[in-house]
C-alpha positions as CSV (number, residue, x, y, z in Angstrom):
1,M,25.8,65.4,-34.7
2,A,28.0,62.3,-35.3
3,R,28.4,62.0,-31.6
4,T,24.7,62.1,-30.9
5,A,24.0,59.5,-33.5
6,M,26.7,57.3,-32.0
7,A,25.3,57.9,-28.5
8,R,22.0,56.9,-29.6
9,R,23.2,53.7,-31.4
10,R,24.9,52.8,-28.0
11,K,21.8,53.3,-26.1
12,Q,19.9,51.2,-28.7
13,S,22.6,48.6,-28.5
14,N,22.6,48.6,-24.7
15,F,18.9,48.4,-24.7
16,M,18.8,45.5,-27.1
17,S,21.5,43.7,-25.1
18,F,19.5,44.2,-21.9
19,A,16.3,43.0,-23.6
20,L,17.9,40.0,-25.0
21,V,19.5,39.1,-21.6
22,A,16.0,39.6,-19.8
23,I,14.3,37.5,-22.3
24,V,16.9,34.8,-21.9
25,V,16.7,35.0,-18.0
26,L,12.8,34.8,-18.3
27,L,13.0,31.7,-20.5
28,I,15.3,29.9,-18.3
29,A,13.0,30.7,-15.3
30,F,9.9,29.5,-17.2
31,I,11.8,26.2,-18.1
32,I,12.9,25.8,-14.4
33,I,9.3,26.2,-13.2
34,L,8.0,23.6,-15.7
35,K,10.6,21.1,-14.8
36,S,10.1,21.7,-11.2
37,T,6.4,20.8,-11.6
38,E,7.3,17.6,-13.5
39,I,9.8,16.6,-10.9
40,K,7.1,17.2,-8.1
41,N,4.6,14.8,-9.9
42,K,7.4,12.2,-10.2
43,L,8.2,12.6,-6.6
44,S,4.5,12.1,-5.7
45,A,4.4,9.0,-7.8
46,Y,7.5,7.5,-6.3
47,T,6.4,8.3,-2.8
48,S,3.1,6.4,-3.3
49,R,4.9,3.5,-5.0
50,E,7.3,3.4,-2.0
51,E,4.5,3.2,0.3
52,A,2.9,0.4,-1.6
53,L,6.2,-1.5,-1.6
54,D,6.7,-1.0,2.0
55,S,3.2,-2.6,2.7
56,Q,4.1,-5.4,0.5
57,I,7.3,-5.9,2.4
58,A,5.5,-5.9,5.6
59,E,3.0,-8.5,4.2
60,E,5.7,-10.8,2.9
61,E,7.7,-10.5,6.2
62,E,4.4,-11.5,8.1
63,R,4.0,-14.5,5.6
64,S,7.6,-15.5,6.2
65,L,6.9,-15.8,9.9
66,E,3.9,-17.8,9.4
67,I,5.9,-20.2,7.1
68,D,8.6,-20.4,9.8
69,E,6.0,-21.4,12.4
70,L,4.4,-23.8,10.0
71,E,7.9,-25.4,9.3
72,K,8.4,-25.7,13.2
73,Y,5.0,-27.4,13.5
74,V,5.5,-29.8,10.7
75,Q,8.5,-31.1,12.5
76,T,6.7,-32.0,15.6
77,K,5.0,-35.3,16.6
78,A,1.6,-33.8,16.8
79,Y,1.7,-32.9,13.2
80,A,3.0,-36.4,12.3
81,G,0.2,-37.9,14.2
82,E,-2.5,-35.8,12.5
83,Q,-1.2,-36.7,9.1
84,A,-1.1,-40.3,9.8
85,Q,-4.7,-40.2,11.0
86,E,-6.0,-38.1,8.0
87,K,-4.2,-39.8,5.2
88,L,-3.3,-43.2,6.5
89,G,-6.3,-43.8,8.7
90,L,-4.2,-44.5,11.8
91,V,-6.3,-45.1,15.0
92,S,-5.0,-44.2,18.3
93,E,-5.4,-46.5,21.4
94,G,-8.7,-46.2,23.1
95,E,-10.5,-44.6,19.8
96,I,-13.5,-46.1,18.6
97,V,-13.9,-46.4,14.7
98,F,-17.2,-46.0,13.1
99,R,-17.6,-47.2,9.5
100,Q,-20.2,-46.2,7.0
101,R,-21.9,-48.9,5.2
């Protein structure tokens, strides 16, 4: 009788150990699933932010090219002539000046 009682206790102990291990494994799997969902959401947010920043970079590079072109134009004689006419009232040879009264 003592042997059957010990065998029952071992079976119960083995079953309890198995159940505990199964619960721990299921708990870990559940936590991994939750965290993977959070990581996917963060990845989606980072991807959209990356796309926005890429478009900003493209716009700024385009703007930089425009500024470079303007810088080259500002150093030409045509620009200097335009500014002299607009701001200083310079009149080129052969131009007729009309004044308002």
